[in-house]
N, C-alpha and C positions, 0 to 999 in steps of 0.2 A: 504494499500500500504506499509505503514511503517512496518507493521507486516511481509509482504512478503519480503520486502528488508532486514529486520533484519534476517528473516529466511534464506534467500539466503546467507547473510554474515556468518551466523552460519555454513551453509553447507560448504561454501568455506574454512572457518577456519578449520573445521573438516577435510576436504579432505586434506588441506595443511599440517595439523599436522600429518595425517596418512601417507601422501607421505614422509614427513620428517622422520618420524619414520621408514617407510619401507626402505628409502634410508640409514638411519643410520644402520639399521639391515644388509642391503646388504654390506655396507662398513665394518661393524664389522666382517662379515663372510669372506670378502676378506682379511682384515688385518690379521685375525686369520689364514686363509689359507696361507698367505704369510709368517707369522711367523713360522708356522709348516714346510712349504717348506724350509725356510731358515735354520731352525734347522736341518732338515733332511740332507740338503747339508753340514752343518757343521759337523754332525755326520759322513756322508759318507767320507768327506775329512779327518777327524780324523782317521777313520778306514783304509782308503787307506794309510795314512801316516804311521800308526802303522804297517800295512801289509808290506809296503815298507821296514821299518826298520827291521822287522823280516825276510823278504826275504833276505835282504842284509846280515844280520848276518848268515842266513842259508847258503847262497852261500859262504861266507867267511869260514865257518866252514868245507866246503867240500875240501878246499885247504889245506888239512892236510899234512904238510911237512913230517911227519913220514911215512905216507902211500906212498907218492910219492918217498921218498928216499929208503924205503924198497923195493918197487916194482922195481925201477930202479936197485938196487943192485942185486935183484933176477934175473932180466933179464940179467944183466951183467954176472952173473955166468952161465947162460944158453947159452950165445953166444958161448962159447967154446964147451959145451956139445951137444947142438942142436940149430944150427943157425936158422933153420926153425921155431922151437918152440919159440925161442927168438923173432924172427920177428913177429910171430903171437901175442905174449903177448904185444909187443911194439905197434902194431897197436890197440890193445884193450885199452891200456893206452892213446894212442892218441885220440881215439874215446871218451873216458871218459872226457878228458880235453876239447875237442871240445864241448861236451854236456854241460859241466859246464859253459863254456864261452858264448855259443850262445843260447842254448834251454832254459836257465833260464830267458831269457829276455822277453819271451812271457807269456801271462796270463795263458794259458793252452796248454798242449801238448798232443799228442796221447799217450794213455796208453801203446801201443806197444813200444814206444820210451823209456818210463820209465822202462819197462820190459827188454829191450835190455841193458840199462845202468846197471840194477841190475845183469843180467847175466854176463856181462863183469867184473863188480866189484867183483863178487863172484869168477870168474875164476882167477883174479889177486891175490885175498886173498888166494886161494888154492895153489898158488905156494909155499908157505911157509910150506906146510904140505904134507906128502906123503899119507895121508888118503883120499882115493877116495870118501868115504861116510861121510866126515866131515860135509857137508852141504846138506840139502835136500830142493830143491826149486821146487814148482809145480805151474802151472798155469791152471785154468779151466774156461771154459765159453767163450763167444764171446767177445773178447777184441778189435776187429778191429774198432768198431765204438765208443769206449769210449774215453773220454778225462779227464785229471786230471792236477791240478797245478803241475808244475815241482818240483821235489825233495820233494814231500810231504811225501812219505813213506820211502825213502832212509835213512834218519837219524836213524830210528829205526833199520834198518839192519846194519848200521855202528856201532851203539852202541852194537848190539849183537856180532859183531866180536871183538869189543874192550874188552868186558867183559866175553867172553867165557873162561872157565878155562882150558880145556884140548883139544888140537887140534887132539889128537889121538882117541878121543871118536867118535863112529859112531853117526850120526845124532845129533851132538853137537848143531847145529843150524838147525831149521826147519822153512821154510818160505813158506807160501801159499798165493795165490791170486785167488779169486773166483769172477766171474762176473755173476750176476743173474739179467737179465733185465737191469734196470738202477741202480742197487745196486752193489757196489764193497765191498768185504769183504777181508781185509788183516790181516794175522796173522803172527807173528814172535816170536819164542821162542828160548832161548839159555840156555844151562846148565852151571852151575858154581859151584865152590867148596864152600861148606858151610862155610869154614874158610876165604873166600875172597869174600864177597857179592859185587855185582856191585854197583858202585857209579856213576851213569850216569851224575850227575850234575857237576862232577869234570873234565870230559873229553868229548870233542865233544859237540854237541848241546843238551842241557838239555831238559827233557821231558816237563817242564813247558813252555818253548819257543815254542816247537813243538806243544803243545796242543793249545796255544794261536793262532798260525797261522791257525790251523785246524778250530778253533772256528770262526775266522774271515772269512774264506773261505766257511765254511759249517755251518752257524748258524742254529741250530735246525734241521740240516740235516745230523747229524753224531752221532756216539757213539764211545767212546774210553775207553777201559777197560784195565788196567795194573795190573797184579798180580805177586806176588813174593813168591812162596812157593815150598817146596820140591826140593830145589836146581835148580829151573827152573824159569827163568824170561820170562813172556809172555805178548805180546801186541796184542790186537784185536781191529781193527779199521773198522767200517762200515760206508760207505759214500753212500749218496743218491743223484743221479743226476737228480731227478725229478724237 
């Protein structure tokens, strides 16, 4: 009987130790999972904070006083020559300001709204040149169901206008937007004088800041290629909405 009692105690101790070990293992997994979850939250919060900072800098960069003053002055000149045309451009400027103030507050907007902004921005820029073929902007593919973070591609276009060399050159700026399924392909190139290469970091929103924002919003779901050769500065951005 003593042997059996001793054997029973041994079994009980073994089971107890096993249960304790099992419980410790479960607790270890739970704690590890909690730490991982907490770390992920911290990373996400940090990324959201950085993204907010970048977006804030991005929005501020759009309020370019030179663009606004030049546009207003050009519209002012048009008032005497063509009041109807001046009114049309004034409405475009109003729409652009409304877009910057309200559409940038949402996480994503319809791609069609971004395209409408680009078209109005190009129209206002073209007031300063009599060259009807100064800019070539094309859109292909089904854009109606696509969404995109607001002002994601516009800075590239603004930089192209800032650094183009000759406004009398045909197709001095070529912009294209292609939608293939859930993939958006954006290309923008501008010609410049070889004696005056563009310095994108000194004016407007720099490429480094733009690239950081794209990386935060499309991690491992984008490619960004920037080339500068043969007096042509070219940007190609591919976004995947999968």
